[in-house]
Structure formats: structure tokens, C-alpha cells
N, C-alpha and C positions, 0 to 999 in steps of 0.2 A: 250785413252782407246782402248784396243785390241778388235777386233771383231772375233768371231769364229762361223762359220756355222756348226751346228751339223746335220748330216744326219742320220736318224734312219730307219733301214730296219726291216723286220718282222722276228723275231725269239723269242725263249723262253726267251732270255736274254734282250729283248727290255726294260723291266721295269728298268733294271740297268742303262740305259742311263739317267734316271731321277736323280739318285744320282750323276752321273758324271757332269751333267749340274749344279746341285746345288753347287757342289764343285768348279766348274769353276766360277760361279757367285760370290762366296765368295772371289775369287782372283781378283775381279773387272773387269771381262771380260764380254762384251756384247754378248749375245747368240741369234742366230736365228736358228730355227729348221725347217728342211724339213723332212716330214715323207712319206714313201711309203704307198700305199694302204694296203699292208699286215701288216705293222707296226701298223696301226690303228685298226687292229683286236685284237692286244694284249694289247695296251694301248691307251686311247683316246687322241686326240690332245689337249683337254682341260687341261689335266694333264701337258703336256709339255708347254703349253701356260702359265699356272700358275707359273711353276718353272722358265721358261726363262724370263717371263715378256715381251714377244714379241709375236705377233700373229704367228701362226704356219701354214706353207704351207703343205697341204696334197693332194690337188687336182689340177692338172695342168690346168684344164679347169674351175676352180672356178673363179668367178668375182674377179679381183685383188683388194687388199686393197689400193694400191697406183697407180699413173699413170706411174710408172716405169715398164720397162720390167724386171720382178722380178728375173728370173734366171740369167740375165746379171748383174743386180745391186747387187744382193747378192754375186755373184762371185767376183765383183770388190771390194766390201766392206770388204770381209773376209781377215783376216791376216792368218787364217788357216782353213782348212776344216777337220772336224773330223767325221768319219762314224762309228757308234756304235749301234748295232752290225753290222758288215759287213758279210752278208751271202754269201754262195758260189754262189748263183744266182746273187746277186748284183755285186760281184767281177768279175764274168764272163762277165756280161754286160759291165762293165767299161773297162775291158781288151779288149773287142771286139769293143769298140767304139759305143755301142748302147746307144741312148739317147731317151727313150720312156716315161719318166715321169719327174716330176720336179727335183727329186734328181739326176738322171743320167744326165739330161740336164744341171743342174747347175755345176756338177762336170766337165763336158766336157768343160765348159766355164771358169773354175777356173785356175788362174795362181799362186795362193798361194800354200803353202805346203798342201798336202792331206794326211791325216793319216787314215789308215784302221785298224780296230780292229776286226779281224775275230772271228766268233763264230759259231760252227757247230759240227755235229757228227764227231767222230774220223775218221771213214772210208771216209767220205766226205773230211775231211781235208787232208788225205793222198792220195786221188785220184790224179793220175798224171796229169789229166786235170786241176784240181784246182791248183796244185803246179806250173804248167806251167804258169797259169794266174798270180799267185802271183809273180813269177820270172820276168815275162814280166813287171808288174807294178813297181816292185822294180828297174828294169833296167832303167826305164824312170824317176825315182826320187820320186816315191810314198814311203811314210813312212809306213811300215807294222809291226805292233806290234805282237809279238809272242803270241799265245793263251796259256792259262794255261793248266795244266794237272790235271785231277781229275775226280770225278764222274759226268757224264753228266745227263741231264734231262731224257734221254731215258733209263738210268740205266747202260749204258756202262761206262767203265773207260778208259780214255786216253786223248790225246791232242785234244783241240778244245773248251775247256771251256773259257768263257770270263774272262779276267784278273780282279782282284779286281779294283773297281772304283778308289781307291787311286792311284794305279799303272798307270791306264789309264790317270788320270789327270797329274801325274808326267811326263809321256812320252809326253803328249800333250804340257805341259808347256815348256819342254825342246826343242821341235821342234819350238814352238811359240817364244821362247826367243832367239833362235839361230840367230846370226847376230846383236844382240844388243851390248852393250858396251863390248869390248874385252880387258879390262885393265890387264888381266892375260896372254895375248899372250906371249909365250916363257917361261912361268913359269912352273915348275914341282912341283905339289902339291901331297903330300902323306897324306891320311886321314884314320883314323881307326874308326870303327863303330861297335855298337852292343855289346852283351855280349860275354864272353867265357864260355865254359862248362868244368868241370873237372870230369872225370869218378870216380865212387866209385866201380862199378862192371860192367859187360856187360849190365846191365839193367838200373842202376841208375846213376845220376850225380848231381852235384850242379851247380847253375848258379845264375843269378840275373834278374831283371825285365827290363833291357835295351831292347828297341825295335829297336835301330839303326836309328831311324828317324832323329835325329839331325845330325849324321855323314853323312848319305845319302844325306840330304839336302845340307850340305856343299860341298860334292863331286859334286853334280849336279850343284850347282851354280858356283863353280870354273870352271867346264867344260864349262858351258854356257858362262862364261866370258873369255874363250880362253885358259885355262890352260890345260896342259897334266896331267891327274889325275890317280893315283893308289889308289884304295880303298881296304883296308884290312878289311874284314868283318867277324864278328862272325855269328853264326846261326840266321838268321832273315828271315821274310817273306816279303822281299822287293826286288825290282828290280832296276836296274840303267841303264843309257843310254849305248848304244852299244860302244860308244867311250871311256868309262871309263874302265880301266883295273881293273877288280875285282878279288881279291884273297880271296877265302873262307877258313876260318880256324876254328878250334874247340877249342883248349886249349889256355891258356895264353902263354905257351911255343911256340905253333905254331904261335901265333900273333907276339911274340918277334922275331922269326926267319924271318918271312915275312917282318917285319918292318926293321930289320937290313940289310936285303938283298937289300933294296931300300933306305937306309939311305943316302948313298953318292950321289945317283941320285937326291934326292929331294932338291928343294930350300926352300920349306915350308913344315912343318910337323904339322898337326892339329890332336891331339890325343883326339878324341871324344868318343872312345870306353870305355866300362866299364868292363875291364878284371877282372876275379876273383883274389882276393888277396891271397887266400889260395887254396891248393889242398890236397887231401888225401895223407898221407905219403906212403901208399901202396894201389894198386888197385887189388881187387880180380879177379882172372881169371874166376870164376864162380859166379852165382848169390848168394848173401848172403841170406840165408833162414831166415825167420822170426822165432824167438824163444821166449821163455818165459821171458828171461832176457832183460835188456836194451842193446842197441847197442852203443858202443863207437867207434868213429873214430878219429884217430890222424891226424891233419892237419899240413902242413908245408907251409912256405911262398913261394909264387910265385915270380919270378923276377919282379922288378918294371920297366916296359918298358919305361916310361917317364923319369925316373932317368937315365937309360942307355943312352937314346938319349941326355940328358943334358950333359953327360960327354964329348961327342965329338961334341958339338953343332956347333962349328965354326961360319961361317957367316950365316947359315940358320936360318930361322924364326921358332921358336918352340912355339906352342900354346897348353896349357893343359886345362882340364876341371875339375871342382870340384863339384861333385854332393853330397851335404851335407844335413843333417837334423837339424843341429844346428851349431852355431858359424861359419857361412858360410864364412864371410870375413876373420876371423882370420885363419881358416884352409887353405883358398885359398892363403893368403899371405905367409904362411909357405911353401906351395908347390912351389910358384914362386921361392923362394930363394933356397930351397932344391934341386929343379930339373932344375934350371938354365933356366927358361922360359922367353920369351919376354912378354907374358901376359897370363892370365888365364880367362876362362869363368866359373863363379860360379853361382850355383842356389840352392835353397832349394826345394828338390824333394817332400816335404810334402805340398807345396803350391798348391792350385787348379790351374790347367793350366800350371804347371811347371814339372809335373811328367814324368817318363820314357816313358809311352805309349801315352802321349798327343801329339796332333798336334801343340800345342803352347808351349811357354817357357817364363819364366820370369828370366832374367839374370842380373848379374853384371859383367862388364869387369874390371879387375884389372891389371894394368901394373907393370913392375919391379920397377918403381919409387913410387909405392903405390897409384897412381891415380885411382879413382874408378868412373866408369860411370854406372849408373843404368838405366834399360829399363823396361817399362811397358810390359804387356803381348803382345806378338807378335807371328805370325806364325813361325814355325821353318825355313821356307824359308827366312823370313825377318831377323831372327836372323843370319842365315848363311851369308847373304849379309852384315850385320853389322860386323860380324867377318872378312869377306874378305876385307871390306873397311878398317878395322883396320890394317890388314896385309899389305895392300897397302902402308900405311903410313910408314911402316918399310922398304919398298923396294924402295921408291922414293929417 
């Protein structure tokens, strides 16, 4: 079992750390929480104790719960140290080597990866003193997640907002898992993810419900296992590890061009995106005004990216997806033959826990010989590793 120490400092985003801890617990990770005195003014230690299921340290001078030297033992036990939110004050203290409470003292003793998730006002974030502190910590190996941009609690708009808990967990898991099995060392993996959008006019477009979560999970796990990864992504609200080369696209034609530009580079192509099959035959230069009559739009077929890849497959491994609502196995088998795939990952998107926006999936993997392996509901991270394990069988 992995152990993560979560340091919580005092900011308006303190309450979001509860969601992060809950998500990490669902990954089977043991969590120990250290709170600063200021953090306790925003959320009580009892809340963190209930979610983490371990006692919370908030007072350096409180009677210890064990006969261990707590800050030393926690730093030894930790596989990673996650600080959320990391305020300008706390980051400044860490950068200056100040250890005047349990959190900064434990960080000082930690030899595991330390992850900082900054959250503060935009002007504070852009302050050159703060930026110098961040650069100093990055230079000595601290992992510093970029804050999000948006409307802040004070009413300002800009960079400094705490990232979504889901993104924080993904970043933390990537750091935590780095250095585990590297069976994709030397492999080049191209992954597509998310939807595409097709313009109707400057205001409107058509798309689908794909969230990109499955493709991003595959890209992250391939990267964690040592692969060089290129991720071609439609418009989604997700982030990926800095080591992944991400190419953002809009239309199906954009995705096709980006994929073909990396086709010869890749050893493995996993086509998890859900590109639009059709696009308007003509795109209006100006907004189509609402009238009294019905509006009819003529659609034409988009190129089939997976079929194009299958034509020149060569020795590379080609994996497709089939998101269906009926006749799942039959349609998936047709795609394997028609698009020259090694195997396909099929699911019924109408099943609870297997839809586009879900964090879980229920899949069947069907190979080119017609063999079918069915899996119960699993997290998309688990499904990603199942897919990559299958890919490894083709490369051995």
C-alpha cells in the first residue's frame, strides 16, 4: 500500500483538499494529514480525520498519539508528500528552509517526492518574490502543479485558482507511480482522446458527449510505464503530465492530420477518441439567424481516421474503440476486420458506469481472432492498464 502525507495550509480552497483525499483513498492509498493552524480556521481537523481514517496532526506541541518522533516517522513512511492548497506564505517558508510548525518541519525531513499545489490571488502568484521561490523549489526537485485560471474567491479573474480535485489526483498519482514498472521503456505510443467539434457557423457546432477520460488515462499510464507518449486531444477539461506531448485539435480533419503526422513515429496507436462522423457540408460565415421556418443542414461524411491508419498499419500495434448502444460485439467485430485492428475495446455506453463522462468503464476486449475477454466495472485507470497489458503481449 502506498502512503501519502497530505499537508493542508490555510486558504479559501482548503475545503477542496477533502475531495482530493477522498479520491486518493478510493485508489487504495493510505493518507496521513498534517494541518497548519490557519488551515484549522477554515476546516476542522475532525473532517480530515473522518475522510482520511487516520488521526490528524495540527498542533506541534500536542501530546503525541504514538511514541514515535512524528515528523520524522511520517517523512520516512511517505511515498509522496502532497501540499494542498500551498499558499504563498507556506511556499516562501519552505523555500527559505523555515521549519516552525509540524507541516514545515515534516517537509524539511522528507526525502520522498514533494508536490505543491499553489492557490492564491493572481497578483500574489505573479509577484516576482513568489515566482523566485517556486523556481528555487523546482530546481531542487519539487513537483509544482500549475494553478488554474478563472474567477477567484476575491472576485478577481486570473491565474491562481486551485485546479480541479480530479486533476490534482491525476498529477499526484503520476508522481507517485513514477519509477514503478517500466515495461514500455523505448516504446512510442500515440493516443487519441476526447470528442471533435464541427462548426455550423461562428457560434454553433456539433459534437458528442466524450469527456476524454479514457484516452487521457491510457496516455498517463503509458507514460508512467516508460513510454514516450503523444496525445492528440479534442476539446476537453483535462490536463496531462508535462512529459506527455499533447496536441490540441478541434475538428475531425484536424485530428486526422495530427495523427498522420505521427503515424510513422509510433510503435503503438490507441484510438480512444470519439471524432464526429459527419460535418456540415457548408459552414456559414455569419451566425444563422433564427427564423420562422425549420432549419435544415446537409451533413457529409468525415474521414475515418482508424480506417486510414489500418491501410498502412505495417508492424505497429493498432487498437480501436467501439462505443455502442446495441449489438456491441457484432459491431466491434466488424470494425476489427474493416479497419485492420489488432484488437478493439468495446462498451455499451448506455450501461451505468460505462458512459462517456463516467470515471469507470465496463469493457469487452475482442482480438482479431475473435477471442472475447469481458471485464466487470473498473476505474478507467484500471482499464487503461488492462489495455496496455494486452498491447505488451503483441510486442513480446
